[in-house]
Phi, psi and omega in degrees: 000314181298320178298318181293321178295314181292335178279353178092011180291336177234085198303135170058029172292130184250336177201153173221124176231142179225129172246136180229125180062029178083005181239142178292118184257335184205139180206115178220146179237139185241021173219187185273354187284323178071194187293335181271352182294136178275126185257122176278096184266017174054247190283359169300338175304325182302320179295322176299320177300319178296322177297319180295322175298317178299319178295321178293323176293317178304325183272002180077010179283333174236132185292334181164176182290344179284350181302139180284147185282316190301322179300335178280348186235041184297334180285351180260010182245155008287161184246154174286163181049054182297144181199135183299334179292333174295324180295336180269356182299127185255166173300322179299324178302321180284320179297326184261013178051048184214038180282173180282351184290141176281094190207114183212107182291341180276355181242111184293345178271351182296137177298332183262008179307135188303330181295331175288324181296320185294347181275347185248168185278314187258098186289328179288319177297322177305312182294313183294332181279354182295149175291168178283141182291140179254154180231091176296170190298336182272001177248140180288129177285157182309316183293342179261005184255159175303137179068007176071024181223156177239123186283137171208114187289116192225098178296321181300322179296318179294329176299333178295336181295335175298315178296321177298314182296317181298313182291321186284322187265336185080006178243161167294160180302313184292326178290318178295318179299319181295316184288317190269334187236305188289319181297313177300330179269003182056043173267110189262331188239119178219160175219110178275154163266149182237144176285172184300341179266006173086015179260134180303136186271117180275358182268347180168166170093354177295130180254129177226158175287160179299317177298327179286327173298321178299323179300320181296317177295320180292325176303318180287320178299329178272013177060035174095006181252137176229123181051041178080359182254131175286114180259318185226141183295144177297327178301318181291319178302312182293317183291321184284344178253012170269151180290134177238348179201146178270129177272306177204191185294338183255349192223138170237176186222135177265227173262086181064025168241136172276137182242120184216160170248136178251129180269121176227109186062231180271358183264146171236108189261129178286147177208159165229144195224140158275140187212140180212159178314143181103346185098014180288138179211139162243111187247129178251127180242092183301322182293337179258000183052045189223152173231137180235135172244127171234119174252144183207153181242034180274052191297136172059024181260137176301135178082012183296317180288325179295325178296317178293322176300318179295323177299319178295313186278332180283323189231309195290307182297315176301324179295322178293317183297320183278000000 
């Protein structure tokens, strides 16, 4: 595997870490940053945002995922393109990438494409002002789709969770994250990205070291327990890694976790993943009692995620199995 990475078969891979049975089994770095280097894993941040929502619910700061979004963002109203369905938009809609907002990062023509958001000052207002999503006859409506939802990958929507967290907890996003999540896991060094108004961006860009990324995956594999301490409720771990919307024939989506099966030989292994631009992945394999971190800087390149998937199926998963 190391020879193939250095030969460029898995472009710009910077680190690979594997934990098995709660113990670090493999750790290699393919750049100069090493274990203390902060890795910008882009949209893996979204999963951290989902964990923070779960922590706020655990503490009673948010009543549940059914809570409506707009009451937490009263300072961003009135909104453009008003529609009563926006008033019903829930936190769960944002966690499951299935809100009513016309927002699709995979479609450059989408009004809510994240690249349009980065051009304006108020990113939360940008999201709330989006028109309502339409479903022409050739597209399946949410009620006709598995789990009653229709998937649309929307970074702007996840960015709204920052406003929810600030209003619900009374802390900045980064302060709540440090107190509720990072400190219990002894994560000391982080670097958030901030929107133009100075609010930590829950949609992407949080930088963590590879060993600290591994801790997040291990926390979930341990059902919310770290070093014998309950950090996150088991209920939230289970609920957030259950399917809530179908992405495609091979992929489902939880609460900001990707849910996939990997085929290795005759086996099809279940996994849930944090995933970000560049080919970055934190993959949890419950059946193997294992967590894998792959960081990569193959940003915006066609096939970046497929390259990391091949690394998993060509080398890492077979290595764990044997």
